[in-house]
C-alpha positions in Angstrom: 182.7 109.2 108.2 181.4 112.1 110.3 178.5 112.4 112.7 177.0 115.9 113.0 174.5 117.0 115.6 171.6 118.8 113.9 168.9 120.9 115.5 166.2 119.3 113.5 167.2 115.7 112.6 169.4 115.0 115.7 172.5 113.1 114.5 173.4 113.1 110.8 176.0 110.6 109.5 178.0 111.9 106.5 180.1 109.5 104.5 181.3 108.7 101.0 181.2 111.4 98.4 179.2 113.7 100.7 181.9 113.5 103.3 184.5 114.6 100.8 182.3 117.4 99.5 181.5 118.7 103.0 184.7 120.8 103.5 185.0 122.1 99.9 184.9 126.0 99.7 181.6 125.9 97.7 179.8 124.0 100.5 181.4 125.8 103.4 180.4 129.2 101.8 176.8 128.1 102.6 177.6 128.6 106.4 177.6 132.3 105.6 174.3 132.5 103.8 171.1 132.8 105.8 168.4 130.3 104.8 165.7 132.9 105.1 167.5 136.1 104.0 166.2 139.1 105.9 163.5 137.2 107.9 165.8 137.3 111.0 164.8 141.0 111.2 161.3 139.8 112.1 162.0 136.5 113.8 165.3 137.0 115.7 166.2 133.3 115.9 165.9 132.7 112.2 169.6 132.7 111.7 170.0 129.2 110.3 172.0 128.8 107.2 171.9 127.1 103.8 174.7 124.8 105.1 172.4 123.4 107.8 169.6 123.0 105.4 171.8 121.3 102.8 172.9 118.8 105.5 169.2 118.1 106.3 168.3 117.6 102.6 171.3 115.1 102.3 170.0 113.3 105.4 166.4 113.0 104.1 167.6 112.0 100.7 169.6 109.1 102.3 166.5 108.0 104.1 164.4 108.1 101.0 167.0 106.2 98.9 167.1 103.5 101.6 163.4 103.2 101.7 163.2 103.0 97.9 166.0 100.4 97.8 168.4 102.6 95.7 172.1 101.8 96.2 175.4 102.1 94.4 176.4 104.8 92.0 172.8 106.1 91.6 172.5 106.6 95.4 175.9 108.4 95.5 174.8 110.7 92.7 171.6 111.7 94.4 173.4 112.2 97.8 175.9 114.5 96.1 173.1 116.4 94.4 171.2 116.8 97.7 174.3 118.2 99.5 175.1 120.5 96.6 171.6 121.6 95.6 172.0 125.1 97.1 175.7 125.9 96.2 174.4 128.3 93.5 172.6 130.6 96.0 173.9 134.1 96.2 173.9 136.3 99.3 170.7 136.3 101.4 169.4 133.3 99.5 166.4 134.1 97.3 166.3 137.8 98.1 168.5 138.8 95.2 167.8 136.0 92.8 165.6 138.0 90.5 168.3 140.7 90.1 170.9 138.1 89.4 168.7 136.3 86.9 168.0 139.5 84.9 171.7 140.2 84.5 173.1 136.6 84.1 170.2 134.5 83.0 170.9 132.1 85.9 168.9 131.0 88.8 170.3 129.4 92.0 169.9 125.9 90.6 171.9 126.6 87.4 175.1 125.1 88.9 176.6 123.2 86.0 179.7 125.4 85.6 180.1 125.8 89.4 180.3 122.1 90.2 182.2 121.2 87.1 185.2 123.3 88.1 187.4 123.6 91.1 187.4 121.4 94.2 183.8 120.1 93.8 184.4 118.9 90.3 187.6 117.1 91.4 185.9 115.4 94.3 183.0 114.2 92.2 185.4 112.8 89.5 187.4 111.1 92.3 184.2 109.2 93.1 183.6 108.4 89.5 180.5 110.7 89.4 179.9 113.1 86.5 179.4 116.7 87.6 176.9 117.2 84.7 174.8 114.3 86.0 174.7 115.9 89.5 173.8 119.2 87.9 170.9 117.6 86.1 169.6 116.0 89.3 169.8 119.4 91.1 167.7 120.8 88.2 165.1 118.0 88.9 165.8 116.1 85.7 165.2 112.4 85.4 163.5 109.9 87.7 165.7 110.6 90.7 165.9 114.3 90.1 162.3 114.4 91.5 163.7 113.5 94.9 166.0 116.6 94.9 163.7 119.1 93.1 160.1 118.1 92.5 156.7 118.4 94.1 157.5 115.7 96.7 161.2 116.6 97.2 163.3 116.3 100.3 164.3 119.9 99.9 160.8 121.0 100.8 160.5 118.5 103.6 163.5 119.9 105.3 163.0 123.6 104.8 159.4 123.6 106.1 160.4 121.9 109.3 163.6 123.8 109.7 162.2 127.2 109.1 159.3 126.5 111.5 161.8 125.3 114.1 164.0 128.4 113.9 161.3 131.0 113.6 159.3 129.4 116.4 156.1 129.2 114.5 154.2 125.9 114.5 152.8 125.9 110.9 155.6 124.1 109.1 155.6 121.0 111.2 155.0 118.1 108.8 155.4 114.4 109.3 158.4 114.1 107.0 159.1 110.6 108.3 155.8 109.4 107.0 156.2 111.3 103.8 159.5 109.5 103.1 158.1 106.1 104.1 155.2 106.5 101.7 157.2 107.5 98.6 157.2 105.2 95.6 157.6 105.3 91.9 154.8 104.7 89.4 155.7 104.7 85.7 158.8 106.7 86.6 156.9 109.4 88.6 157.6 109.9 92.3 154.2 109.6 94.1 152.8 108.9 97.5 151.5 105.4 98.0 147.8 104.4 98.5 146.0 106.0 101.5 148.1 109.2 101.7 145.9 112.0 100.3 146.0 113.6 103.8 149.8 113.2 103.9 150.1 115.1 100.7 147.6 117.7 101.9 149.8 118.4 104.9 152.5 119.7 102.7 150.2 122.2 101.1 148.7 123.3 104.4 152.2 123.8 105.9 153.4 125.8 102.9 150.1 127.8 102.8 150.4 128.8 106.4 154.2 129.5 106.3 153.9 131.9 103.4 152.0 134.8 104.9 153.4 134.2 108.4 157.1 133.9 107.5 158.1 134.0 103.9 155.9 137.0 102.9 155.5 138.7 106.2 155.4 142.4 105.6 158.6 143.5 107.3 160.5 140.6 105.7 159.2 141.8 102.3 160.1 145.4 103.0 163.7 144.6 104.1 164.1 142.2 101.1 163.0 145.0 98.7 165.3 147.5 100.3 168.3 145.1 100.1 167.5 144.4 96.5 167.4 148.1 95.7 170.7 148.6 97.4 172.3 145.7 95.5 171.0 147.2 92.2 172.6 150.5 93.1 175.9 148.8 94.0 176.1 147.2 90.6 175.3 150.5 88.9 177.9 152.5 90.9 180.8 150.1 91.1 182.7 147.7 88.9 181.1 144.7 90.7 179.3 142.4 88.2 176.3 140.2 88.9 178.4 137.1 88.3 180.7 138.2 91.1 177.8 139.1 93.4 176.2 135.7 93.0 179.3 134.1 94.4 179.4 136.3 97.5 178.1 135.5 100.9 176.0 137.7 103.2 179.0 139.3 104.8 180.6 140.1 101.4 177.5 141.9 100.3 177.1 143.9 103.5 180.7 144.9 103.5 180.5 146.1 99.9 177.3 148.1 100.7 178.9 149.8 103.8 182.0 150.7 101.8 180.3 152.2 98.8 179.2 155.8 99.2 176.1 155.3 97.1 174.9 152.5 99.3 176.2 153.3 102.8 172.8 154.7 103.8 171.1 151.5 102.7 173.6 149.5 104.8 172.9 151.7 107.8 169.2 151.2 107.5 169.6 147.5 107.3 172.1 147.3 110.2 169.8 149.5 112.4 166.6 147.9 111.2 165.5 151.3 110.1 163.0 150.0 107.6 160.6 151.7 105.2 157.0 151.5 106.1 153.9 150.5 104.1 152.3 153.3 102.2 150.0 150.8 100.3 149.2 147.2 101.1 146.7 146.2 98.4 144.8 143.0 97.8 145.0 141.3 94.4 141.5 142.4 93.3 142.4 146.0 93.9 145.4 145.9 91.5 145.0 146.1 87.7 146.2 143.0 85.8 148.8 145.0 83.8 150.4 146.1 87.0 150.5 142.6 88.4 152.2 141.4 85.2 154.6 144.4 84.9 158.2 143.7 84.3 161.1 145.2 86.2 161.5 148.3 83.9 157.8 149.1 84.1 157.8 148.8 87.9 160.8 151.3 88.1 158.8 153.7 85.9 155.9 153.4 88.2 158.2 154.2 91.2 159.5 157.3 89.5 155.9 158.5 88.7 154.8 157.9 92.3 157.8 159.8 93.6 157.1 162.7 91.2 153.4 162.8 92.2 154.3 162.7 95.9 157.1 165.2 95.7 159.7 162.9 97.2 163.1 161.6 96.1 162.7 158.5 93.8 164.9 156.6 96.2 162.2 156.9 98.8 159.6 154.8 96.9 159.7 151.0 96.4 157.0 149.2 94.5 156.8 145.5 95.5 154.6 143.4 93.2 154.7 139.6 94.0 154.2 137.0 91.4 150.7 135.8 91.0 149.7 133.2 93.6 150.6 129.6 92.7 150.6 126.3 94.4 152.9 123.9 92.5 152.6 121.3 95.2 149.0 120.7 94.2 150.3 118.8 91.1 152.0 116.1 93.3 150.6 112.6 92.8 149.0 110.2 95.2 147.9 106.6 94.5 144.1 106.3 95.0 142.3 103.0 94.3 145.4 101.7 92.6 145.6 104.7 90.2 148.1 107.6 90.3 146.2 110.9 90.5 147.1 114.5 90.8 146.3 115.9 94.2 144.4 118.9 92.9 142.0 116.5 91.1 141.5 114.4 94.2 141.5 116.7 97.2 138.7 119.3 97.6 141.1 121.1 100.1 143.3 122.3 97.2 140.7 124.8 95.9 140.2 126.2 99.4 144.0 126.6 99.8 144.3 128.3 96.4 141.6 130.8 97.5 143.5 131.4 100.8 146.7 131.9 98.8 144.9 134.5 96.7 143.5 136.3 99.7 147.0 136.5 101.3 148.5 138.2 98.2 149.4 141.8 98.7 151.0 144.6 96.5 153.2 146.8 98.6 154.4 150.4 98.2 157.1 151.3 100.8 158.6 154.6 101.8 160.3 156.3 104.8 157.7 156.7 107.6 157.4 160.5 107.2 156.5 160.1 103.5 154.0 157.2 103.7 150.9 159.3 103.6 152.0 161.4 100.5 153.4 158.3 98.8 150.2 156.2 99.6 147.9 158.8 98.0 150.2 159.2 95.0 150.5 155.5 94.5 146.8 154.9 94.6 146.4 157.5 91.8 149.4 156.5 89.6 148.8 152.7 89.8 145.0 152.9 89.4 144.3 151.0 92.6 140.7 150.5 93.6 141.0 152.5 96.8 141.2 156.1 97.8 143.9 157.8 99.9 142.0 157.5 103.1 141.5 153.8 102.6 145.1 153.3 101.8 146.1 154.8 105.2 143.3 152.8 106.9 144.5 149.5 105.4 148.1 150.3 106.2 147.5 151.2 109.8 145.0 148.4 110.4 147.3 145.7 109.1 150.2 147.2 111.1 148.2 146.7 114.3 147.2 143.2 113.4 150.5 141.8 112.0 152.7 143.7 114.4 150.9 142.0 117.3 151.9 138.6 115.9 155.4 139.2 114.5 157.0 142.3 115.8 157.1 145.9 114.6 157.9 146.5 110.9 
């Protein structure tokens, strides 16, 4: 048994299979992967790691299992899945996940092969736990998979509180203790017990506020896009494969970028926080539907066309198109008048939060500062945005002033 002092949950006791998994290379690698990727370039204290988060998820999973009266092998399986749920993350967490998925077909929670082999697989089998069962739980399958990966999962409960703590913003502060105490199963579905509509709403509110302030803050998005472009170039210019890259940590990636001639300038920009600036920052209603739904190849074609129109090097234009706004947490269930109901059919607040999520959505076009005016005008023309060049500059400069006041220059 080990007792670990945690910045969020105070003391965490680790025993059983989790104790033996803790010092495996797969889990220890998470110490070298930042939980929030490039967000530390905006919030300097956001240097917490996937390792800390995994410990927190394990801790909350244990509390939830105790509350639900789950013991024995089932509890050990869920605890193992909670500790291992992020071992599939590549460097800088989600920042490169799209790139890796395009080339390998795998997301970070596709961990069956990873935990079936090596030390992790041996530890699980020593505890009479099937690695494939743990992989299924990590993927959210089955009744207890909902605890690890679902709409009311302990993963979300930990990262909202932890990310708020380490960035210093107040928006992710939820009452995770109450959330855990009110969990129950109804017909195999994980729900919140009677009288907890507001408890469920608190999760949506926290996520809705953290997204524009932290997860999608403009400088974080710019640095993420630049890092993704650099990683694409590294794979194109070296013998490194996407399978190899997804097993790296943050330091491995940065060392590779610095030591590759084609990506050395990308590494320098990241190291010196010499980020591109916004040439366009457009609302969802200003962007054509076919642009919002464009795939990777189409986006790259748009980037080349913008660069050609602006008369700049293609490497100086990045088009950043987020997924359409979604709010999966709204499908979580709460018992109301003895009946399990979806939150979005019970709470009038959901529609307001969906509208807020839509209003926060922004399409970005980024370029070196000296090229932003030319690139902004070209992008508005090439992409068919409902704004002229002057408005592009006005929007960019106005949002710089507003957002930089809150979260630092970007």
